[in-house]
C-alpha positions in Angstrom: -15.6 31.2 10.4 -17.6 29.1 7.9 -18.6 25.6 9.0 -17.8 24.4 5.5 -14.2 24.0 6.6 -13.8 20.6 8.2 -11.2 20.0 11.0 -9.4 17.6 8.7 -9.2 20.3 5.9 -8.1 22.9 8.4 -5.1 20.9 9.5 -3.7 21.5 6.0 -5.1 25.0 5.3 -4.1 26.7 8.5 -0.3 25.7 8.4 -0.3 27.1 4.8 -1.9 30.3 5.9 0.5 30.8 8.9 3.4 30.6 6.5 2.5 34.0 5.2 2.5 35.7 8.7 6.2 36.6 8.8 6.0 38.0 5.2 2.8 40.0 6.2 4.5 41.4 9.4 7.6 42.4 7.5 5.6 44.0 4.7 3.5 45.9 7.2 6.5 47.3 8.9 8.3 48.4 5.7 5.3 50.0 4.0 4.1 51.7 7.2 7.5 53.2 7.6 7.5 54.5 4.1 4.0 56.0 4.6 5.1 57.8 7.7 8.1 59.3 5.8 5.8 60.3 2.9 3.3 62.0 5.2 5.8 63.6 7.6 5.0 67.3 7.7 1.5 66.9 6.3 0.1 65.0 9.3 0.8 65.6 13.0 4.0 63.8 13.9 2.3 62.5 17.2 -0.4 60.7 15.2 2.2 59.3 12.7 4.4 58.0 15.6 1.5 56.4 17.6 0.1 54.8 14.4 3.5 53.4 13.5 3.9 52.1 17.0 0.5 50.4 16.8 1.5 48.7 13.5 4.7 47.5 15.1 2.9 46.1 18.2 0.4 44.2 16.1 3.2 42.8 13.9 5.2 41.7 16.9 2.2 40.0 18.5 1.5 38.2 15.2 5.1 37.1 14.9 4.9 35.8 18.5 1.7 33.9 17.6 3.4 32.5 14.5 6.4 31.3 16.6 4.1 29.5 19.0 2.2 27.9 16.2 5.5 26.7 14.6 6.5 24.9 17.8 3.0 23.5 18.5 1.6 20.2 17.3 -1.5 20.9 15.2 -4.2 18.4 15.2 -8.0 18.3 14.7 -8.6 19.0 18.4 -6.8 22.5 18.4 -6.8 23.6 14.8 -10.0 25.7 15.1 -8.5 27.7 18.0 -5.3 28.4 15.9 -7.6 29.4 13.0 -9.3 32.0 15.3 -6.0 33.5 16.4 -5.0 33.8 12.7 -8.3 35.6 11.9 -7.9 37.9 14.9 -4.3 38.7 13.9 -5.4 39.6 10.3 -8.3 41.7 11.6 -5.9 43.6 14.0 -3.4 44.3 11.2 -6.2 45.3 8.8 -7.6 47.6 11.4 -4.4 49.5 11.7 -4.6 50.3 7.9 -8.3 51.2 8.4 -7.2 53.7 11.1 -4.7 55.1 8.6 -7.6 55.8 6.2 -9.1 58.1 8.8 -6.1 59.4 10.9 -3.7 60.0 8.0 -6.3 61.4 5.6 -5.3 65.0 4.6 -8.6 66.7 3.5 -7.2 69.4 1.2 -4.6 67.4 -0.8 -6.0 65.2 -3.6 -2.5 63.8 -4.3 -2.1 62.5 -0.8 -5.7 61.1 -0.9 -4.6 59.1 -4.0 -1.3 58.1 -2.4 -3.0 56.8 0.7 -5.8 55.0 -1.3 -3.1 53.4 -3.5 -1.1 52.2 -0.5 -4.1 50.8 1.5 -5.7 49.3 -1.6 -2.4 47.6 -2.4 -2.0 46.2 1.1 -5.6 45.0 1.1 -5.3 43.3 -2.3 -1.8 41.9 -1.6 -3.1 40.1 1.5 -4.6 37.6 -0.8 -1.1 36.4 -1.7 -0.2 35.6 1.9 -3.5 34.6 3.5 -5.7 33.8 0.5 -5.5 30.0 1.3 -7.8 30.6 4.2 -10.6 33.0 3.1 -11.7 34.1 6.6 -8.1 35.4 7.4 -8.0 37.4 4.1 -11.4 38.8 4.5 -10.7 39.9 8.1 -7.7 42.0 6.8 -9.4 43.2 3.7 -12.7 44.3 5.2 -11.1 46.1 8.1 -8.5 48.0 5.9 -9.9 49.3 2.6 -13.6 50.2 3.3 -12.5 52.7 6.0 -10.8 55.0 3.5 -13.8 54.7 1.2 -16.0 56.0 3.9 -13.6 58.9 4.6 -13.6 59.8 0.9 -17.4 59.8 0.8 -17.6 62.0 3.9 -15.3 64.6 2.3 -18.2 65.9 0.3 -16.2 66.5 -2.9 -17.9 64.9 -6.0 -14.6 63.4 -7.3 -13.8 61.9 -4.0 -17.3 60.5 -3.6 -16.9 58.9 -7.0 -13.7 57.4 -5.8 -15.6 56.1 -2.7 -18.1 54.4 -4.9 -15.3 52.8 -6.9 -13.8 51.5 -3.6 -17.1 49.9 -2.8 -17.3 48.2 -6.2 -13.7 47.1 -5.9 -14.4 45.7 -2.4 -17.4 43.7 -3.7 -15.4 42.3 -6.6 -12.4 41.3 -4.5 -14.7 39.8 -1.8 -16.4 37.6 -4.4 -13.0 36.7 -5.9 -11.7 35.8 -2.5 -14.6 33.3 -2.0 -13.8 31.6 -5.3 -10.0 31.5 -4.6 -10.7 30.1 -1.1 -13.0 27.5 -2.5 -10.4 26.5 -5.1 -7.8 26.1 -2.5 -10.1 24.0 -0.4 -11.1 21.8 -3.3 -7.4 21.3 -4.3 -6.4 20.4 -0.8 -9.4 18.2 -0.4 -8.6 16.3 -3.6 -4.9 16.1 -2.5 -6.0 14.7 0.9 -8.3 12.2 -0.7 -5.6 11.0 -3.1 -3.1 10.9 -0.2 -5.5 8.9 1.9 -6.1 6.4 -0.9 -2.3 6.0 -1.4 -1.7 5.7 2.3 -4.3 3.0 2.7 -3.5 1.0 -0.4 -2.2 -2.5 0.4 0.0 -2.5 -2.8 3.1 -0.4 -2.9 3.2 2.5 -5.3 6.3 4.5 -6.2 6.8 7.3 -8.8 10.1 7.4 -10.8 11.7 10.2 -12.7 13.0 9.8 -16.3 16.2 8.2 -15.0 14.5 5.7 -12.7 15.1 7.4 -9.4 12.3 7.2 -6.8 10.5 10.6 -6.3 7.8 9.4 -3.9 6.6 6.2 -2.2 3.4 5.3 -0.3 3.6 3.7 3.2 2.9 0.3 1.8 5.9 0.4 -0.4 8.1 1.7 2.4 6.9 -1.0 4.7 7.3 -3.7 2.1 11.0 -2.8 1.5 11.8 -1.9 5.1 12.5 1.8 4.6 10.9 5.1 5.6 9.1 6.9 2.8 11.8 9.6 2.9 14.7 7.1 2.8 13.3 5.6 -0.5 13.5 8.9 -2.4 16.3 9.2 -4.9 17.1 5.4 -4.8 17.3 3.7 -8.2 14.2 1.5 -8.1 15.2 -1.1 -10.7 18.6 -1.6 -9.2 18.5 -1.0 -5.5 15.1 -2.5 -4.8 14.6 -4.7 -7.8 18.1 -5.9 -8.4 19.0 -7.1 -11.9 21.3 -9.9 -10.7 18.2 -11.7 -9.2 16.0 -11.5 -12.3 16.7 -13.7 -15.3 15.4 -11.3 -17.9 17.7 -8.5 -16.8 20.7 -7.7 -19.1 23.7 -10.0 -18.5 26.1 -7.1 -18.6 25.6 -4.0 -16.5 25.3 -0.7 -18.4 26.2 2.8 -17.4 23.5 4.3 -19.6 20.7 6.3 -17.9 18.3 4.0 -19.7 19.9 0.8 -18.4 17.2 0.3 -15.8 14.4 0.2 -18.4 14.8 -3.6 -18.8 12.2 -3.9 -16.1 9.6 -1.6 -17.5 6.4 -3.3 -18.7 2.7 -2.3 -18.6 1.7 -5.9 -17.8 2.2 -7.4 -14.4 5.6 -9.3 -14.1 6.9 -11.6 -11.4 10.3 -10.2 -10.2 12.6 -10.7 -7.2 12.7 -7.7 -4.9 15.3 -6.9 -2.2 14.5 -5.4 1.2 16.7 -3.0 3.2 18.1 -5.9 5.3 19.2 -7.8 2.1 16.4 -10.4 2.2 14.4 -11.0 -0.9 10.8 -11.7 -1.8 8.7 -12.3 -4.9 6.7 -9.4 -6.1 4.3 -8.7 -8.9 5.5 -5.4 -10.5 3.6 -3.4 -13.1 4.6 0.0 -14.5 3.0 2.8 -16.4 4.1 6.1 -17.9 2.7 9.6 -17.9 3.8 13.2 -18.6 3.1 15.8 -16.0 4.2 19.4 -16.3 6.4 18.5 -19.2 8.3 15.9 -17.1 8.3 12.2 -17.9 7.1 10.2 -14.9 6.9 6.4 -14.4 4.6 4.8 -11.8 5.4 1.3 -10.4 2.9 -0.8 -8.5 4.4 -3.6 -6.3 2.6 -6.4 -4.6 4.3 -8.9 -2.3 3.1 -12.3 -3.5 5.1 -14.5 -1.1 2.0 -15.9 0.6 0.1 -16.2 -2.6 3.0 -18.1 -4.2 3.1 -20.4 -1.2 -0.6 -21.2 -1.6 -0.1 -21.7 -5.4 2.8 -24.0 -4.8 0.8 -26.1 -2.4 -2.1 -26.3 -4.8 0.3 -27.2 -7.6 1.8 -29.8 -5.5 -1.6 -31.4 -4.7 -2.4 -31.3 -8.4 0.9 -33.0 -9.3 0.3 -35.7 -6.8 -3.2 -36.2 -8.3 -1.6 -36.5 -11.8 0.8 -39.1 -10.4 -2.1 -41.0 -9.0 -3.8 -41.0 -12.5 -0.5 -42.2 -14.0 0.1 -44.9 -11.3 -0.9 -47.8 -13.6 1.4 -46.7 -16.3 4.3 -46.1 -13.9 3.8 -49.5 -12.4 3.9 -51.0 -15.9 7.2 -49.1 -16.7 8.8 -50.3 -13.5 7.5 -53.8 -13.9 9.1 -54.4 -17.2 12.7 -53.9 -16.1 12.0 -55.8 -12.8 10.8 -58.8 -14.9 14.0 -58.6 -17.0 16.2 -58.4 -13.8 14.3 -61.4 -12.3 14.7 -63.5 -15.4 18.4 -62.7 -15.7 19.0 -63.5 -12.1 17.0 -66.8 -12.3 19.0 -67.9 -15.4 22.2 -67.2 -13.6 21.1 -69.2 -10.6 20.0 -72.1 -12.7 23.4 -72.2 -14.4 25.1 -71.9 -11.0 23.2 -74.9 -9.6 23.9 -76.9 -12.8 27.6 -76.0 -12.6 27.6 -74.6 -16.1 28.0 -70.9 -15.2 30.8 -69.4 -17.2 32.3 -65.8 -17.0 30.9 -64.6 -20.4 27.3 -65.7 -19.4 27.7 -64.1 -15.9 29.0 -60.8 -17.5 26.0 -60.6 -19.9 23.4 -61.2 -17.2 25.1 -58.7 -14.8 25.2 -56.1 -17.7 21.5 -56.7 -18.3 20.7 -56.2 -14.6 22.8 -53.0 -14.6 21.0 -51.6 -17.6 17.6 -52.3 -16.3 18.4 -51.0 -12.8 19.7 -47.8 -14.4 16.4 -47.5 -16.3 14.4 -48.0 -13.1 16.6 -45.4 -11.4 16.0 -42.9 -14.1 12.2 -43.4 -13.9 12.2 -43.1 -10.1 14.5 -40.0 -10.1 12.3 -38.3 -12.7 9.2 -39.0 -10.5 11.0 -37.6 -7.5 12.0 -34.5 -9.3 8.4 -34.1 -10.7 6.8 -34.5 -7.3 9.2 -32.2 -5.3 8.2 -28.7 -4.2 9.2 -26.1 -6.9 11.6 -23.3 -6.5 9.6 -20.1 -6.7 12.2 -18.3 -8.8 12.1 -18.6 -12.6 15.1 -20.1 -14.4 16.4 -20.8 -17.9 16.0 -24.4 -18.9 16.2 -26.7 -22.0 12.6 -26.8 -23.3 13.3 -29.8 -25.6 14.6 -31.8 -22.6 11.5 -31.0 -20.6 9.2 -32.1 -23.4 11.1 -35.3 -24.0 11.0 -36.1 -20.2 7.2 -35.5 -20.1 6.5 -37.7 -23.1 8.9 -40.4 -21.9 7.0 -40.6 -18.6 3.7 -41.6 -20.3 4.8 -43.0 -23.6 4.7 -46.7 -22.7 1.4 -46.3 -20.9 0.0 -44.6 -23.9 1.3 -47.4 -26.1 -0.7 -49.9 -23.9 -3.8 -47.7 -24.5 -3.2 -47.7 -28.2 -2.2 -44.0 -28.3 1.0 -42.9 -30.1 2.8 -39.7 -29.2 4.7 -37.9 -32.0 7.0 -35.0 -31.2 8.4 -32.4 -33.6 11.2 -30.3 -32.0 13.7 -27.9 -33.4 17.3 -29.2 -33.7 19.7 -28.5 -30.9 18.8 -27.2 -27.5 16.2 -24.6 -27.0 16.4 -22.4 -23.9 13.2 -21.0 -22.4 12.4 -19.1 -19.2 10.1 -20.3 -16.4 9.7 -23.3 -14.1 10.6 -26.6 -15.9 9.0 -28.7 -13.3 5.8 -26.8 -13.5 5.8 -26.8 -17.3 6.2 -30.6 -17.3 3.1 -30.7 -15.1 1.2 -28.6 -17.7 2.3 -30.9 -20.5 1.4 -34.0 -18.6 -2.0 -32.6 -17.9 -2.6 -31.8 -21.6 -1.3 -35.2 -22.6 -3.5 -37.1 -20.2 -6.5 -35.0 -21.3 -5.7 -35.9 -24.9 -5.6 -39.6 -24.1 -8.9 -39.4 -22.3 -10.5 -37.6 -25.3 -9.2 -40.3 -27.6 -10.6 -43.1 -25.3 -13.9 -41.2 -25.2 -14.1 -41.1 -29.0 -13.5 -44.8 -29.1 -16.5 -45.3 -26.8 -18.6 -43.3 -29.1 -17.4 -45.3 -32.1 -17.1 -48.7 -30.5 -17.4 -50.7 -33.7 -14.5 -48.9 -35.4 -11.0 -49.6 -33.9 -9.1 -46.4 -34.2 -5.4 -45.5 -33.5 -5.0 -42.7 -31.1 -2.5 -39.9 -32.0 -1.1 -37.1 -29.9 1.2 -34.5 -31.6 3.6 -32.3 -29.7 5.1 -29.6 -31.9 7.4 -26.6 -31.1 7.7 -23.6 -33.3 10.3 -20.8 -32.9 10.5 -17.8 -35.1 13.0 -15.0 -34.6 15.2 -14.8 -31.5 13.2 -13.0 -28.7 9.8 -14.0 -30.2 7.5 -16.2 -28.2 8.1 -20.0 -28.3 4.9 -21.8 -29.3 4.1 -25.4 -28.2 1.2 -27.2 -29.8 -0.4 -30.2 -28.2 -3.2 -31.7 -30.5 -5.0 -35.0 -30.6 -7.6 -36.9 -32.7 -10.0 -37.3 -29.9 -13.5 -35.9 -29.5 -12.5 -32.3 -29.7 -13.8 -29.6 -27.4 -17.6 -28.9 -27.5 -18.1 -25.4 -28.9 -20.5 -24.4 -26.1 -17.9 -25.2 -23.4 -14.8 -23.9 -25.3 -14.8 -20.6 -23.3 -15.3 -22.4 -20.0 -12.6 -25.1 -20.0 -10.1 -23.0 -18.1 -12.6 -22.0 -15.3 -11.8 -23.6 -11.9 -13.9 -26.7 -11.2 -15.3 -26.9 -14.7 -15.1 -30.4 -16.2 -16.8 -32.4 -18.9 -15.7 -35.7 -17.3 -17.9 -38.0 -15.3 -18.2 -37.5 -11.5 -15.0 -38.9 -9.8 -12.9 -38.8 -13.0 -11.8 -35.1 -12.8 -11.7 -32.2 -10.4 -11.9 -29.4 -13.0 -8.7 -27.8 -11.6 -6.2 -29.2 -14.1 -6.5 -26.7 -16.9 -7.1 -23.8 -14.5 -3.9 -24.6 -12.7 -2.1 -25.1 -16.0 -3.3 -21.7 -17.3 -2.2 -20.1 -14.0 1.3 -21.6 -14.3 1.8 -20.2 -17.9 0.3 -16.8 -17.0 2.7 -16.5 -14.1 5.8 -16.6 -16.3 4.3 -14.1 -18.8 3.1 -16.7 -21.3 -0.4 -17.7 -22.6 -2.4 -21.0 -22.8 -5.3 -21.2 -25.2 -7.4 -23.9 -26.8 -9.2 -24.2 -30.1 -10.7 -26.9 -32.4 -9.0 -27.9 -35.6 -10.3 -30.2 -38.2 -11.3 -33.4 -36.3 -9.0 -32.6 -33.4 -8.5 -30.3 -30.4 -5.4 -28.2 -30.1 -3.9 -26.5 -27.1 -1.4 -23.7 -27.7 1.3 -22.7 -25.2 3.2 -19.4 -25.8 6.3 -19.0 -23.7 8.5 -15.9 -23.4 11.9 -16.2 -24.9 14.4 -13.6 -23.6 17.0 -12.2 -26.0 19.9 -14.5 -26.2 18.1 -17.6 -24.9 18.1 -19.5 -28.1 21.2 -21.6 -28.6 22.3 -22.6 -32.0 
């Protein structure tokens, strides 16, 4: 047995070869019976009966060996022993046909010579169909069966029969070489299959294949473990319904459809963040990417799934730290915004107290002061509530939200502080509400980061041109084309612009052009990560005398309200 067969390879090859043992035993029994009937009266009956009994005994032993193999657990420790039994069984069966070439040979009848050669040659060649997966087993049968009749033909002394013997030798050589190639091909295919299977089994990401209707045809162990199923239990489930339920994902169709293509709402070649559901009903966030291929004329879809629960937790924590840092940078402006209504409240209450002490307090005056206090208190409450919402931990799931409201809240939070710094914010928003998809709290963080950067760039330009007082200007503009097309937000300023040599680096983590202690270099990197996570894009470019940041957000069909 060749050493080229590794134990790992044999654990796949030998079970395949043993599958052919029952077919081989049945074929041997039927064909040997027919041979005995054909040669009855031409060969001694005793020889025919004993030979037939020999074939039967060998077939029974092989079937017994096959039954034992079927019940045994095959592993790398015992597979070589089972391979030896397979080869010995093939050799014993082939030897019976080799004996037929000598014992059943009728010297004076060319027709019977041809018949016997045809039968034995057919059996020898047919063995490649049942044991060709494992070359030693086939060769053990072939080399013990066909060459014997070739020797008998050569020994007959007749020129025609000697020529037939030479043809048998040539045929044996050709089949022998062919069997080596077939065996090598089988080994290569199985080795490749084992390698691919090993890769799939050891991948940390889940991988499933889907048919043209979205039903799972196969799943790797990671996918099964991720969803809490066995690999077999996942087969035939509708992936983008049972495991990625449409009711949990905002970009799924609002109304269920009975069409076979209804599940294709979730197909996308780029990675998407979707909600997945386990067998026990619990949910988790997953990055899902799909691809298509055609194999054997059949359309196949491949879905790759990655559980990003832990990753999202870390991202949320990092985002939270970044938001708190942003609040720290805005502390002076926030204090100013809160101080103004406090001063108004203080002055109103002092005026009321003075009137009270002087005895001139009348109902109309009291009502006006209390109204002022109420209005200013409400203003302070709105500011504080907005800060609380901004600083809270985000919900990981995406939602539909009013983009115009989010932009207005972001600019309102810094507008008075910017006014103090001599920077005016101008917004150009579409009329009516504009619904977008994502995380409104996180988008607000992105906008505040861009607005603060714009103000810092304007202040830096003033330092560079200290003799020329200059009004700072930040423009926030939203453009929407057709329904379903991306929504574009432009944030531009008349600051220093972005140096050309660093334009490709500004989104790199920890890269900053600010002085030491004035920036961490994480703001734009986090902002880009937030936009990428919802399927959008954040880019930067220089316009004439200004820098411009462009945010593209996905707009699902039906999200734009008139």
